[in-house]
C-alpha positions, 0 to 999 in steps of 0.5 A: 671037385663037383664032377667027382662027387656022387650025384646023390650027394650033391642033390641031397644037400640043403645049403650049397656054397660055391667058391671059384671053380674054373673047369667048365664041367665043374661050373656046369655041374654045380650050377645045375645042382644050385638051379642057377642060370647060364648067366649066373654060371659065368660068374663062378670062374670070376669069383674073387678071394672071399666071394661065393655063391650060396643057395639053400632049399629055404628060398629060390634066391641065390646070394652072392656073398663077400666075406671081408678079411678079419683084422 
């Protein structure tokens, strides 16, 4: 739960992977740490199984990732 983490722990990660969060305060906290827009933040509670948003310090782009189930 992002709001229960120490702020420095969130700030000092180079790669952030966000799966579905439903609590508004958690969505806001992780969106702020990832530098995503309010519009993009609205996607977080709608992510499906296998979907996530990835951000890294190597680029300003955010990636919406779909991982397929292995057979």
